[in-house]
Structures are given as structure tokens and as C-alpha cells.
N, C-alpha and C positions, 0 to 999 in steps of 0.2 A: 683535055688534060685532067687527071684526077689527083687531087691533093689530100693527103691525110695529115691533119694537124692535131697535136695534143696541147691542150692548155693545162699546165701542171697545177697540182693542188696548191703549190706555193704561190701561184698566180691568182687563182680564183677564190682562195680562202685565206684566212689568217690562221696559219697552221698551229700557232701556240694558244689559240682560243677555240675550244671545242664548238663545232657546228656554227662557225661564223664566216659568212661570205665576205670577201673583200669587194664591196660594191664598186669602189672606184676603179680597181683593176678590171673587174668584169665588164663594166661599161666601156672602158678603153678598148678592151679586146673585141667586144661586140661591134663597136664603131668601125674598127679596122676590118672586121670580117664582112661588114655590110658592103664593102667594095672589093671583096675577095674573089677568087677564081670561081668558075662555074660549077664544076663537080668537086664538092668539098665534103669531106667527112671529118667531124670534130670528135675528139676523145678528150675527156677531162679526168684529172686525177682525183684522189679522195681527200687530200688535204686534211683539214681538221674535222671532217665528217667521217669518212670511212676508216681512216687510220686510227682514230681515237677509239672507235668501237671495236675494231679488230684487235687492237692491243689489249683492251679490257677482257676480251674473250679468248686471248691467246691464239688467234688465228693469223696465219701468214700464207705466203705462197707455197710453203711446204708443210706447215702444221695445220691440220684440219679440225673440224668440230662436227659432231653428230647432234648437237643441240639446236633444235629448231629456233629457239629464242635467240641464240647467237647469230644464226643466219639472218633472221628477220631484223635484228638490231642493225647489223652492218648494211644489209641491202636497203632497209628503210632509210638509213642516213644518206646513202648514196642516191636514192630516189629523190630525197628532199633537195640535195645539192643539184642534181640533174634538172629538177623543176626550175631552180633558180637560174641555172645557166641557159636553159631553153627559153625561159621567159625574157631574159636580158637580150638574147639574140633576136627573138621575135620583135621586141620593142625597137631594135635597131634596123628592122626590115629584113633580117635573115630568115628564110623559110625553114627554120629549125624544127626538128621533130625528135622525140625521145626514143632511144633504143636501150633496153635494159639487158645486159649480157647474161644475167642469171637465168633468163627465160630462153636463151639461145645456145649458150656454150656449156661445155663440160670437159673434164679431164679424164683420160682413161687411167688404168692402173699404173702405167709407166710415166704418168704426168704429162703426156702429150695433150695439148690443147686442141679441141675441136670446136670451131666457130664457123658455122655455115654463113656465107656472106650473100646468099641470094636475095634475102629481103633488103639488105643494105643497098645492093646494086639496083634493085627495083625502085627503092626510094630515090636514088640518084637519077634514074631514068625519068622519074616523074617530077624532077626539079626540086626535090626536098634536100635539106642538109641534115643527114642523120647525126645525132649527138649521142655517143656512147660514153661509158664511164667505167672506171675501175669498179670491181664488184666481187661478190662471192660467187663461186660456181661449184656444182656438184663434182666431186673428185672420187672416182672409183676406189673403194677401200678406205677412204679417209673422211668421208662425209662431205664437207665443203671446205674449200681453201680459197685464198684470195687470187683473183685475176687482176693483175696490175694494168694500168693504162698503157704502159710501155709494151706489154705483151699484146694488147689489143692493137696497138699501132702496127707492130710487126706483122701480126696475122692479117689484118685488113690490107696493109700495103701489098702483101703478097697475093692475097685473093683477088684484089681489085686491080692488080697491075698498076699501082700508083706511080705517077711520074715524079712526084715531089713529096717529101716527108719532113715535117717540122715539129720540134718540141720547144714550146715556149715555157721557159722556166723563170726562176727568180734571179738568175745570174746571166750575164751576157754571152755565155758559152761555157765550154769546159775550161777550167782554170788550172794553170800549172802551180808549182809551189810558191811562186812569187805573186800570184793573183792575176797573172796575165792570161788573156784568152789564147788557147791553143787553136790556131787557125784551121788545122786539118788533122784528122786521126785516121790512120789506115790499119793499125794493129793495136789491140788492147795493151800489149806489153809496153808500147811506147809511152803510155800515160798512166800505167797501173800505180806508180808511186804517188801520183797526185790525187787519186780518187778515194774519197771516203764516203761514209754514210751520210744520211740527212741529219741535220742538227735537231730537227723537230721529230716527233714520233712518226716513223715511217716503216711500215712492215714489208716494203717492196724493194729495199736494197739501195736507195739513193742513186747518186750519179753513176757509180760503177755499174750498177745493173742497167741503167739507161744506155750507157755506151756499149756494153756487151750486146744488148738487144738490137741496137741500131746497126752494129757491125754485121749482123746477120742478114741485113736487107740487101736486095739486089740493087736498089736505087740509092743514090746518095741521100743522106739525111742531114739536117741542120739543127743545132741547139742554140738558142738565143733567148733574150729576155723580151719583155713587153715592148721596149723601145725598138727592137728589131723586127717585130711582127709585121708591120706594114711593108718593110723592105722585102721580107720573105714572101709575102703575098704578091708583091709586085714582080717577083722572079729573081731577086738579087740573092747573092750569097751573103749571108750574114752570120755572125757568131762563129761557131765551130762547124765545119763540114766534116761529116763522118762517112767514109766510104771504104 
């Protein structure tokens, strides 16, 4: 069984403090993953690392840059965060290895993402846990744009025929207008009125973008918070199920 899990930037960083790792949350997540499923791919968001620099340079999933300095600022920040995530997982006994999307992925002129997954599959076959992250990618005609962690999750889940997909966020699920977790989402229109952008700097669209991306999956996905992570890894339905 293959599981693709995203650790949101709001979980692993303090999103209102530039380039600040949330050490407590990261250690909790790493401890849970130490007892996780066999074939596991981890994706983490940008949080206060990538989003901060992307905002400074005016780069988003649709607005690109041809400035090499902008690319290296964003990518460099994400590599620093990835180093911290991989190190925490290794300390917990998880055989985590870094995978940097800037070196693998690209968008064509239509904006279609191309992400070869052969190397990720090979890592799984050898017992490693690949750890990818939101990043900048070359975008034909636009220089470089942002590749969100949610896009990575969708692409990898499809390429690897994932059995389970989870997004660990800072909320216990998708919330309605009364702050109650919506247990299941089958159509975006059913929850469109509840969904807004992220409160912190986020160039990838907040919860609305997450739900849209997850609805595109063939396999059911789940959105939950750190308290629900262990349950998800144990095979339980937790938070919001999106299918």
C-alpha cells in the first residue's frame, strides 16, 4: 500500500515568522511517521519559508519570474526547510531522503505540470521515504512559477497509484461557516461558500485550492490536523474525507 502524505506549511513552520520551523509540531509529526505505513511519500508545504520569499519576488502559481536571484531565494529557502524536515524524520527513525522538485519538474506553455515519478518509485522500492516540497519550477514562457505541495500530492498520487492520500493541516478538517468539520466533500460547490484563503502569506490559494486539487484524485483523500495524523496512518477515516 502506498500512502502520500502532505505536512502543511502551517504544521511544520510558524507561518507568521519568516523562516521559523515549528520544532514541537515537527517532532510530533516525525514520531507519528516512525510507526507509519511501509510505502510512504511525504510532501511538505512552504509555510514561512517559501511563501515569504515568493511574495517578496511576486511569484505565484501563475505569475512567474525570469530573475535567477528570485528563483534561488525561493528554492534555497525551501531546501533549508526540507533539510529540517528530513533531519527530524531521520532522528525519529524514518528513512527519509530529500527530493527537490526544481530539479525534476517543469510546466509547459499551457501550465500543465510534468513530474516524472520514476526516481521516487525507485526510492520506495529501496525502502526509502522520499520527502518532496513545494518549490519553484521552470514554466515555459514565464520563467519560473510556484509548484504547490498540493499539486505535488495530486501528481504523485496519480503516478504512484496511491491507495491513501492525507493532508495534515492546522485545522481538524474542512470547516463550515460555524467552525464545524465537514465530514465528507464530493463536490466543490457544496462547500464553496465556506472556503477562503489562508490568513498568513500564502501564494498557493489556501483551503479552496486544496479541496479543488484533492477532488481531482481517483483515490479518496483526507484533511486533518496533527491530532488526527496517527489515526490516518493507522487506516482510520479522520477529519474531512474528500472523494
